[in-house]
KOLDO-498723 format. One record per residue: residue in three letters; y, z, x negated of N, C-alpha, C in turn. Coordinates in steps of 0.02 Angstrom, whole numbers, padded with zeros to 5 digits, always signed. Layout:
// KOLDO-498723
alaYZXYZXYZX
...
END
This chain:
// KOLDO-498723
met+00159-00443+00434+00134-00375+00439+00171-00331+00389
gly+00196-00273+00412+00235-00229+00369+00192-00190+00321
asp+00225-00153+00278+00190-00112+00229+00153-00055+00264
val+00098-00033+00234+00058+00022+00263+00089+00088+00242
tyr+00099+00132+00292+00126+00198+00278+00070+00249+00280
cys+00071+00297+00233+00018+00345+00229+00047+00415+00226
gly+00020+00459+00266+00039+00529+00268+00002+00558+00327
arg+00019+00617+00349-00016+00646+00406-00005+00606+00470
arg+00046+00564+00470+00054+00519+00526-00001+00465+00524
gly-00030+00457+00466-00085+00410+00457-00148+00449+00439
leu-00179+00431+00383-00242+00463+00364-00232+00526+00323
gly-00179+00527+00281-00165+00588+00244-00198+00594+00176
arg-00253+00559+00164-00287+00562+00100-00280+00495+00065
ile-00258+00496+00003-00246+00435-00035-00290+00435-00097
ala-00324+00378-00108-00362+00367-00170-00321+00323-00216
leu-00323+00338-00281-00289+00298-00331-00338+00278-00386
ala-00328+00219-00415-00362+00200-00477-00311+00208-00533
leu-00333+00234-00589-00289+00252-00643-00317+00227-00709
glu-00273+00201-00752-00294+00185-00820-00248+00223-00868
tyr-00276+00244-00925-00235+00280-00973-00265+00278-01043
asp-00220+00282-01090-00238+00291-01161-00239+00366-01172
gly-00297+00393-01188-00304+00466-01193-00283+00495-01259
thr-00258+00454-01305-00244+00477-01373-00195+00536-01375
ala-00142+00532-01335-00090+00583-01337-00103+00642-01290
phe-00157+00639-01252-00171+00691-01203-00226+00739-01228
ile-00226+00798-01201-00277+00848-01220-00337+00847-01172
gly-00344+00791-01138-00399+00783-01090-00372+00777-01020
trp-00418+00771-00972-00399+00764-00902-00371+00829-00874
gln-00407+00884-00882-00395+00945-00844-00329+00978-00861
ser-00294+01001-00809-00230+01035-00816-00234+01094-00864
gln-00183+01099-00907-00179+01152-00957-00109+01183-00957
pro-00103+01246-00981-00037+01278-00982+00015+01238-01021
thr-00006+01200-01070+00041+01160-01110+00071+01102-01071
gly+00037+01082-01016+00061+01026-00977+00049+00958-01008
arg+00005+00954-01058-00005+00891-01094-00070+00856-01074
ser-00095+00871-01014-00156+00838-00992-00139+00779-00947
val-00189+00736-00936-00181+00679-00892-00165+00703-00821
gln-00201+00754-00799-00190+00781-00731-00119+00806-00723
asp-00093+00842-00773-00025+00868-00769+00026+00811-00761
ala+00019+00758-00801+00066+00702-00798+00062+00667-00731
leu+00001+00657-00706-00007+00622-00642+00020+00664-00584
glu+00004+00727-00583+00028+00770-00528+00104+00775-00528
ala+00134+00777-00587+00207+00779-00591+00238+00715-00563
ala+00207+00657-00579+00234+00593-00555+00225+00585-00480
ile+00167+00603-00453+00156+00599-00381+00202+00648-00345
gly+00211+00707-00375+00256+00757-00346+00327+00732-00341
gln+00349+00694-00391+00416+00664-00389+00422+00615-00331
met+00370+00575-00321+00372+00525-00268+00366+00558-00199
ala+00325+00611-00194+00314+00644-00130+00369+00694-00113
gly+00405+00717-00165+00456+00768-00154+00427+00837-00144
thr+00364+00846-00163+00331+00911-00157+00272+00913-00205
lys+00247+00972-00220+00190+00978-00265+00127+00951-00232
val+00084+00920-00273+00020+00894-00249-00035+00916-00298
arg-00096+00917-00273-00154+00931-00315-00198+00869-00315
val-00216+00846-00374-00255+00785-00381-00326+00802-00402
his-00375+00769-00372-00446+00779-00388-00474+00714-00417
ala-00509+00720-00474-00532+00661-00511-00608+00652-00505
ala-00630+00591-00516-00701+00576-00516-00737+00610-00574
gly-00702+00615-00631-00732+00645-00690-00679+00670-00738
arg-00695+00721-00777-00648+00749-00825-00660+00718-00893
thr-00613+00679-00915-00618+00651-00982-00591+00701-01033
asp-00620+00700-01093-00601+00746-01147-00540+00720-01185
ala-00515+00761-01229-00458+00742-01271-00476+00679-01310
gly-00431+00631-01311-00441+00569-01348-00482+00517-01312
val-00510+00533-01253-00550+00485-01215-00504+00448-01166
his-00518+00384-01157-00475+00340-01117-00508+00325-01049
ala-00471+00289-01008-00499+00265-00944-00470+00197-00928
ser-00512+00151-00907-00489+00088-00880-00493+00089-00804
arg-00532+00136-00776-00534+00144-00703-00559+00214-00684
gln-00514+00262-00691-00525+00329-00665-00506+00328-00591
ile-00542+00364-00549-00527+00368-00477-00508+00439-00459
val-00453+00446-00423-00430+00512-00402-00411+00510-00328
his-00404+00569-00298-00376+00571-00231-00330+00632-00224
phe-00285+00628-00175-00242+00684-00159-00225+00681-00085
asp-00203+00737-00058-00183+00741+00012-00107+00749+00017
thr-00078+00717+00067-00006+00722+00076+00012+00718+00150
asp+00064+00754+00169+00091+00748+00237+00157+00712+00236
val+00173+00680+00179+00235+00643+00171+00222+00569+00182
pro+00250+00538+00233+00239+00466+00245+00274+00424+00193
arg+00237+00381+00159+00264+00335+00110+00227+00268+00116
pro+00260+00213+00102+00224+00149+00100+00172+00152+00043
ile+00116+00120+00053+00062+00124+00003+00086+00100-00065
thr+00133+00054-00067+00159+00029-00131+00195+00084-00170
ala+00220+00135-00135+00255+00189-00170+00208+00229-00214
trp+00145+00232-00193+00096+00270-00232+00072+00230-00293
val+00093+00168-00299+00078+00128-00359+00142+00120-00400
arg+00186+00075-00379+00246+00062-00419+00292+00122-00424
gly+00298+00159-00369+00342+00218-00370+00316+00271-00417
val+00251+00287-00412+00222+00337-00456+00225+00314-00529
asn+00212+00250-00540+00213+00224-00609+00282+00232-00642
ser+00335+00232-00602+00401+00239-00631+00412+00309-00660
phe+00370+00357-00641+00376+00425-00667+00322+00443-00718
leu+00277+00397-00730+00222+00409-00777+00241+00389-00848
pro+00209+00420-00899+00220+00396-00967+00193+00325-00975
lys+00217+00290-01025+00199+00219-01034+00125+00208-01047
thr+00089+00260-01068+00018+00253-01084-00027+00268-01024
met+00003+00272-00964-00036+00286-00904-00008+00245-00847
ala-00052+00219-00803-00028+00180-00746-00078+00183-00688
val-00051+00186-00627-00091+00178-00566-00099+00103-00555
thr-00160+00080-00544-00172+00008-00535-00181-00011-00462
trp-00203+00035-00420-00203+00023-00347-00205+00090-00310
ala-00185+00088-00247-00189+00146-00203-00218+00124-00136
ser-00254+00169-00104-00284+00152-00040-00291+00215+00003
pro-00273+00210+00067-00288+00266+00112-00363+00272+00122
val-00388+00333+00124-00460+00345+00133-00470+00400+00185
pro-00527+00402+00217-00540+00455+00266-00547+00523+00232
asp-00539+00576+00270-00544+00643+00243-00614+00657+00215
ala-00663+00618+00235-00731+00628+00209-00738+00606+00136
phe-00689+00567+00112-00692+00542+00043-00671+00596-00005
his-00708+00603-00060-00690+00647-00115-00704+00610-00180
ala-00654+00606-00223-00660+00567-00285-00720+00588-00326
arg-00734+00653-00328-00790+00678-00368-00855+00679-00329
phe-00855+00711-00271-00918+00724-00236-00945+00665-00197
ser-00903+00615-00183-00927+00555-00148-00955+00503-00196
ala-00944+00513-00261-00965+00463-00311-01042+00459-00315
thr-01067+00398-00319-01139+00388-00326-01159+00371-00398
ala-01111+00348-00438-01124+00332-00508-01058+00331-00546
arg-01063+00345-00611-01005+00340-00655-01024+00294-00714
his-00974+00260-00739-00986+00210-00791-00940+00223-00850
tyr-00968+00221-00910-00930+00229-00971-00943+00171-01018
arg-00894+00153-01057-00902+00103-01110-00879+00134-01176
tyr-00921+00125-01228-00900+00146-01295-00892+00084-01338
leu-00833+00078-01369-00818+00022-01413-00819+00046-01485
leu-00861+00014-01525-00870+00034-01595-00854-00024-01641
leu-00807-00014-01687-00792-00064-01738-00837-00050-01798
asn-00880-00098-01813-00925-00092-01870-00900-00138-01925
his-00858-00110-01968-00822-00150-02018-00809-00107-02079
pro-00809-00136-02139-00799-00096-02200-00731-00060-02203
ile-00680-00087-02170-00613-00059-02173-00594-00027-02107
arg-00566+00033-02109-00545+00067-02048-00492+00027-02011
pro-00490+00032-01945-00441-00005-01906-00372+00026-01908
ala-00321-00016-01903-00252+00008-01898-00225-00006-01829
leu-00224-00070-01808-00198-00087-01742-00241-00058-01686
leu-00305-00049-01698-00350-00021-01647-00364+00053-01659
his-00325+00084-01702-00334+00156-01715-00329+00196-01650
gly-00379+00239-01638-00380+00279-01578-00409+00243-01518
arg-00418+00178-01522-00443+00139-01465-00515+00118-01474
val-00541+00123-01534-00612+00108-01548-00639+00161-01595
gly-00705+00173-01590-00738+00212-01642-00746+00167-01703
trp-00760+00197-01760-00766+00158-01821-00823+00185-01864
leu-00861+00138-01891-00915+00155-01938-00921+00097-01987
his-00920+00113-02052-00923+00060-02103-00995+00043-02123
ser-01043+00087-02108-01112+00075-02128-01142+00014-02093
asp-01188-00020-02126-01224-00075-02094-01268-00047-02038
leu-01266-00079-01981-01304-00056-01923-01354-00110-01901
glu-01414-00087-01882-01466-00133-01857-01466-00127-01780
leu-01437-00177-01748-01429-00175-01675-01496-00171-01638
ala-01546-00207-01664-01611-00207-01630-01642-00137-01628
arg-01636-00099-01683-01662-00031-01685-01624+00013-01634
met-01560+00003-01630-01518+00041-01584-01537+00026-01511
gln-01549-00037-01496-01568-00057-01429-01637-00030-01410
glu-01683-00031-01458-01750-00003-01445-01746+00072-01431
ala-01706+00106-01470-01697+00179-01460-01666+00193-01392
ala-01618+00153-01372-01583+00164-01309-01630+00159-01250
gly-01682+00118-01256-01730+00110-01201-01764+00175-01181
his-01771+00222-01228-01803+00286-01213-01760+00329-01167
leu-01696+00314-01163-01650+00356-01125-01645+00335-01052
ile-01668+00275-01036-01662+00250-00968-01708+00289-00921
gly-01682+00306-00862-01721+00344-00813-01695+00415-00805
glu-01732+00454-00768-01713+00524-00757-01744+00569-00810
his-01701+00607-00844-01724+00650-00899-01684+00714-00900
asp-01712+00763-00934-01675+00823-00953-01638+00805-01017
phe-01571+00802-01014-01531+00781-01071-01503+00840-01110
ser-01540+00895-01112-01517+00955-01148-01501+00941-01221
ser-01538+00896-01253-01526+00881-01324-01461+00843-01335
phe-01430+00820-01280-01367+00783-01286-01313+00816-01244
arg-01318+00881-01237-01272+00920-01195-01233+00968-01238
ala-01167+00970-01230-01125+01016-01269-01141+01088-01249
ala-01134+01133-01296-01149+01204-01284-01106+01232-01228
glu-01044+01208-01222-00998+01234-01171-01003+01199-01104
cys-01053+01154-01096-01063+01118-01033-01076+01168-00977
gln-01041+01158-00920-01047+01204-00863-01090+01176-00807
ala-01121+01118-00817-01163+01089-00765-01223+01134-00750
lys-01240+01139-00686-01295+01183-00666-01363+01157-00690
ser-01370+01091-00696-01433+01061-00717-01421+01010-00773
pro-01465+01007-00823-01459+00956-00875-01492+00890-00857
val-01520+00885-00798-01556+00825-00777-01507+00773-00749
arg-01511+00713-00777-01469+00658-00754-01512+00595-00752
his-01491+00546-00712-01526+00482-00709-01481+00429-00740
leu-01500+00407-00799-01463+00354-00835-01493+00287-00814
ser-01455+00249-00776-01481+00186-00749-01466+00126-00793
arg-01419+00134-00840-01400+00077-00882-01376+00102-00950
leu-01400+00068-01002-01373+00077-01069-01381+00010-01105
asp-01331-00032-01097-01332-00099-01127-01292-00098-01192
ile-01319-00131-01242-01285-00134-01308-01277-00207-01327
ser-01216-00227-01342-01203-00296-01360-01154-00297-01419
arg-01153-00354-01454-01109-00360-01512-01073-00427-01511
gln-01008-00425-01527-00969-00485-01535-00928-00477-01600
gly-00949-00512-01651-00918-00503-01716-00929-00433-01742
asp-00876-00399-01759-00881-00330-01785-00877-00278-01731
leu-00870-00299-01668-00862-00252-01613-00927-00244-01574
ile-00950-00182-01569-01010-00165-01531-00989-00128-01468
ala-01015-00150-01410-01000-00117-01347-01063-00087-01318
leu-01059-00024-01298-01115+00010-01265-01092+00030-01195
asp-01129+00007-01144-01111+00020-01075-01162+00067-01043
phe-01137+00123-01019-01178+00176-00990-01164+00182-00915
ser-01216+00189-00875-01208+00205-00804-01258+00259-00786
ala-01235+00309-00748-01279+00364-00728-01251+00396-00664
asn-01293+00435-00631-01270+00471-00572-01221+00527-00591
gly-01220+00545-00655-01174+00595-00680-01185+00603-00755
phe-01136+00631-00789-01140+00641-00861-01125+00714-00878
leu-01161+00740-00928-01149+00807-00953-01091+00806-01002
his-01066+00865-01018-01010+00870-01065-01031+00842-01133
his-00993+00794-01158-01005+00761-01223-01070+00720-01224
met-01100+00707-01167-01165+00673-01165-01162+00605-01199
val-01113+00563-01182-01109+00496-01211-01097+00501-01287
arg-01051+00543-01308-01035+00548-01379-01094+00577-01419
asn-01132+00621-01388-01192+00649-01422-01247+00596-01427
ile-01255+00557-01375-01303+00501-01378-01282+00451-01431
met-01217+00436-01433-01191+00390-01484-01209+00413-01555
gly-01199+00477-01568-01215+00503-01635-01287+00492-01654
ser-01332+00504-01608-01404+00496-01623-01424+00422-01626
leu-01397+00380-01583-01413+00309-01587-01389+00279-01653
leu-01333+00303-01677-01307+00277-01741-01350+00301-01799
his-01380+00359-01794-01427+00381-01846-01486+00332-01849
val-01509+00309-01791-01564+00261-01789-01540+00193-01816
ala-01481+00171-01795-01455+00106-01817-01443+00103-01892
lys-01430+00160-01923-01419+00163-01995-01484+00171-02033
gly-01541+00176-01997-01606+00182-02030-01625+00252-02049
lys-01586+00302-02028-01602+00371-02045-01659+00399-02003
arg-01670+00370-01944-01724+00392-01900-01755+00331-01867
asp-01818+00337-01845-01851+00284-01808-01827+00286-01735
pro-01832+00230-01700-01811+00228-01629-01847+00280-01586
asp-01910+00295-01601-01948+00344-01561-01920+00414-01567
trp-01878+00426-01616-01847+00492-01624-01807+00512-01562
ile-01778+00464-01527-01740+00478-01467-01785+00509-01413
ala-01845+00482-01406-01893+00510-01358-01912+00581-01378
glu-01919+00593-01443-01935+00660-01467-01879+00709-01451
leu-01817+00686-01457-01760+00730-01441-01759+00747-01367
leu-01772+00699-01325-01775+00713-01253-01827+00766-01238
ala-01886+00758-01268-01940+00805-01255-01925+00875-01282
ala-01888+00878-01338-01873+00942-01369-01823+00984-01330
lys-01777+00951-01294-01726+00986-01254-01688+01036-01297
asn-01668+01014-01357-01637+01058-01405-01579+01021-01439
arg-01518+01041-01423-01459+01006-01450-01455+01010-01527
thr-01481+01063-01557-01475+01072-01629-01516+01020-01668
leu-01563+00987-01636-01606+00939-01670-01575+00869-01672
ala-01526+00857-01630-01496+00790-01625-01438+00783-01676
ala-01412+00723-01681-01357+00709-01727-01292+00739-01703
pro-01242+00745-01747-01177+00772-01727-01143+00728-01675
thr-01098+00759-01638-01058+00724-01588-01014+00671-01622
phe-01015+00610-01595-00974+00557-01624-00903+00560-01598
met-00857+00527-01631-00785+00529-01616-00770+00504-01546
pro-00716+00530-01514-00700+00509-01446-00662+00443-01441
asp-00636+00418-01497-00587+00364-01497-00606+00303-01455
gly-00669+00282-01457-00689+00220-01424-00718+00229-01355
leu-00712+00289-01326-00744+00303-01262-00696+00292-01203
tyr-00720+00255-01153-00680+00239-01093-00720+00254-01030
leu-00690+00289-00983-00717+00292-00916-00699+00225-00883
ser-00749+00184-00871-00735+00114-00850-00744+00102-00776
gly-00770+00150-00739-00777+00140-00667-00816+00196-00634
val-00810+00199-00568-00846+00249-00527-00869+00213-00465
ser-00931+00222-00446-00958+00189-00387-00959+00237-00327
tyr-00944+00208-00268-00944+00246-00205-00980+00207-00152
pro-01002+00240-00098-01033+00203-00043-00986+00149-00016
lys-01015+00093+00005-00975+00036+00028-00930+00053+00087
glu-00948+00104+00125-00910+00122+00185-00837+00139+00169
phe-00823+00159+00107-00754+00176+00089-00713+00115+00069
gly-00746+00058+00056-00711-00004+00044-00666-00004-00017
leu-00686+00030-00070-00645+00035-00130-00670-00010-00186
asp-00624-00039-00222-00641-00082-00280-00645-00036-00341
thr-00704-00010-00355-00711+00041-00407-00765+00026-00458
glu-00792-00034-00458-00843-00050-00507-00813-00053-00577
pro-00856-00052-00629-00830-00050-00698-00780-00106-00713
leu-00726-00088-00747-00675-00135-00764-00672-00144-00840
tyr-00683-00206-00863-00680-00221-00933-00627-00276-00943
arg-00572-00258-00971-00517-00306-00979-00523-00344-01043
gln-00515-00410-01038-00516-00455-01096-00578-00444-01139
gly-00635-00429-01106-00697-00420-01142-00701-00355-01181
leu-00649-00312-01175-00650-00249-01213-00660-00190-01166
ile-00606-00167-01134-00611-00108-01093-00616-00123-01018
END
C-alpha cells in the first residue's frame, strides 16, 4: 500500500502532534517578532506546502512553557504524502521543536473546539541546589515540602468550580468556571510531578494553583485554605504565580470518532 496523500484531492485538513521546548519562545501565539511557536511552525509548514498556512492549536502555551503533545490542525490544497508533514516539516523546524505524527482529519475536526479535555504536567525539583542540566525544564524549590499536605489541599480543587482566585488578570475567557477532573501528585526522589486534567484551563491557572499548593506544602497555610480561596473568587488572596519552567502541555483528548492518539504523553517518566 502506497503512502497517503493529503490535500483537497483528499480530506484537506491535517492534524499534527507537536513537542517543543518553550524556553527560547515567547509563547504559542504569533507575535510581530516572529519568535513564537506558532510562527516557527507556520513557517516550516509553509516551506513544505510552498504557500502560507494558518495553524490552529488546542491551547496557547505561555512563554517558557513546554509541550510533549500539543495538537494543531491546518488546511491545505497542496497534495503531499502524510510523511511530508512529519519528516519534511521537521527539516525546517528549530531543533527544539518536532512534529511527532500527522493524520488527515475531517473538516468537522478543530484542534481547539473539538477538544474534550486538556492535560498538563508540572515537574518540580525539590532540592537544596538549583538545577543546571535541567535548567528551564523543571521548576525548582529548595524549601522542605510536605507532600501529604499538598495532596490534601489539591483534593479541594477537584470538580467544577469558579477558579477566579487562580485566574490571571489578563485572562480573556468568558467564564471562570472549569471542571478539574484530575490533580495527581507523586514524588520520585527529589522530583515531584503534578498531573492536571480539565475541560479547559484559564490563563496561568496551573501556575497560580502551583503557587498556592506550595504555600500549603511549606506549612504557610492549612490545606483548607485552598477551599477558602475557591469560595473567595479573588485572585489577590492567593499566592503569587509560580515559574513556568516545569510546565508541559502533555496531551489533549478528543472524541474517539476522530481516531487520534492524543492522550497524555510522559516520556521516560518525566514529560
